[in-house]
N, C-alpha and C positions, 0 to 999 in steps of 0.2 A: 675956311668957313664950313661948319658942320650944319647940314640941313636937318630940320626937325622932321620926324616921321609924321605923315599926314593920315589922320583917321577919318574915314567916311562911313556914314551909316549904311547898313545893308540895303535899305530901300533906295537910297540915293546912288549907290554904286551899281545897281542893276541897270541893264540896258533897256529892258522892257518888262512887260507883264509876265508873270509866271503862272498861267492857269494850270489846272490839274488835268487838262485834256490828254497829256502825254501818258498818264497812268492808264486811262481808259483805252487809248490806242494800243499800248503795249499789252494790256490784258486781253483785248479782243484779238489781237494778232496772235498771241500765244494760244488762245483757245482755238482759233482757226487752224493753226499749224498742227495742234494735237489732233483735231478732228481729221485733217487731211492725212496725217500719218496713220491714224487708225483705219481710215478708208483704204489706204494703200495696202496695209498689212492684212486687212479683213478680206480683200478681194483676191 
């Protein structure tokens, strides 16, 4: 017996919400890392 492929909508397949907070965290972390490296080099 061959099983048929199951198609699930993207929203139904997700385990939870996907807010855009991760983008902000990554951007802020990158900015802080650059500032920290500049302070280390500058001193």
